[in-house]
C-alpha positions in Angstrom: 60.3 25.4 92.5 61.2 25.7 96.2 64.3 23.4 96.1 67.4 25.4 97.0 70.7 23.7 97.6 72.1 26.3 99.9 69.0 26.3 102.0 68.8 22.5 102.1 72.5 22.4 103.3 71.7 24.9 106.0 68.6 23.0 107.2 70.5 19.7 107.1 73.2 21.2 109.3 70.6 22.7 111.7 68.8 19.3 111.9 72.0 17.6 112.7 72.4 19.8 115.8 69.4 18.0 117.2 70.6 14.5 116.2 71.7 11.7 118.4 75.4 12.1 117.4 75.6 15.7 118.3 73.5 15.5 121.5 75.3 12.3 122.6 78.7 13.8 122.0 77.9 17.0 123.8 76.3 15.2 126.7 79.4 13.1 127.0 81.8 16.1 126.8 79.7 18.4 129.2 79.3 15.5 131.6 83.0 14.8 131.7 83.6 18.6 132.2 81.3 18.5 135.2 83.1 15.5 136.6 86.5 17.2 136.1 85.2 20.3 138.0 84.0 18.0 140.8 80.4 18.7 139.9 79.4 15.0 140.1 75.7 15.6 140.8 75.4 17.9 137.7 77.2 15.4 135.5 75.0 12.5 136.7 71.8 14.6 136.3 72.7 15.4 132.7 73.6 11.8 131.8 70.6 10.3 133.5 68.2 12.8 132.0 69.4 12.4 128.4 69.6 8.6 128.9 66.0 8.4 130.1 64.7 10.6 127.3 66.6 8.7 124.7 65.4 5.3 126.0 61.8 6.5 126.4 61.7 8.0 122.9 62.9 4.6 121.6 60.2 2.7 123.6 57.4 5.1 122.4 58.6 4.7 118.7 58.3 0.9 119.1 54.9 1.3 120.8 53.3 3.7 118.3 55.0 2.5 115.1 54.1 5.6 113.1 55.8 5.3 109.6 57.9 8.1 108.2 56.3 10.2 105.5 57.2 9.3 102.0 59.4 11.8 100.1 61.2 14.7 101.6 64.8 15.9 101.5 66.5 13.2 103.6 66.0 9.5 104.2 65.9 8.2 107.7 65.1 4.8 108.9 62.8 3.7 111.7 59.6 5.3 112.8 58.7 9.0 112.8 56.8 9.5 116.1 57.9 10.6 118.6 60.7 12.8 117.2 64.0 11.8 118.6 65.5 15.1 117.4 62.8 17.1 119.2 62.7 15.2 122.4 66.5 14.7 122.9 67.4 18.3 121.9 64.7 19.9 124.0 65.8 17.8 127.0 69.5 18.4 126.4 69.4 22.2 125.9 66.9 22.8 128.7 68.9 20.6 131.1 72.2 22.3 130.2 70.6 25.7 130.5 69.3 24.9 134.0 72.5 23.3 135.1 74.6 26.2 134.0 72.3 28.8 135.6 72.9 28.2 139.3 70.7 31.1 140.4 67.6 29.4 139.1 65.4 28.4 142.1 65.0 24.7 141.1 66.8 21.8 142.7 68.7 19.5 140.3 66.1 16.8 140.7 63.3 19.2 139.7 65.5 20.3 136.9 65.7 16.8 135.6 61.9 16.1 136.0 61.1 19.5 134.3 63.4 18.6 131.4 61.6 15.3 130.9 58.2 16.9 131.0 59.3 19.5 128.4 60.6 16.6 126.3 57.3 14.8 126.4 55.4 17.9 125.5 57.1 17.7 122.1 55.5 14.3 121.5 
């Protein structure tokens, strides 16, 4: 039997770190922090990137209409493909990483485009 309550709780917590509630909240907080530090461009880049990824993931879910597998630990509504957790968290963490590392030789527009490309690679 591979069911383990502690491991299930750990994996559920880990999964929630890629969920819309966490990503949305962190995007809002970090965006506001950028605005408060007069880093308007960085805040807008973060918000627009995550907004586009979230919207496009939703559009692709409606287009592909892949049902979720039956069974499993949790129950989620909607369609399974593409993964909102994978696309949103990949875009969020990569965008934040690139925005917080100013010595990277990318412009902010290229950073946003690159984050979206990485996101769609998770499809």
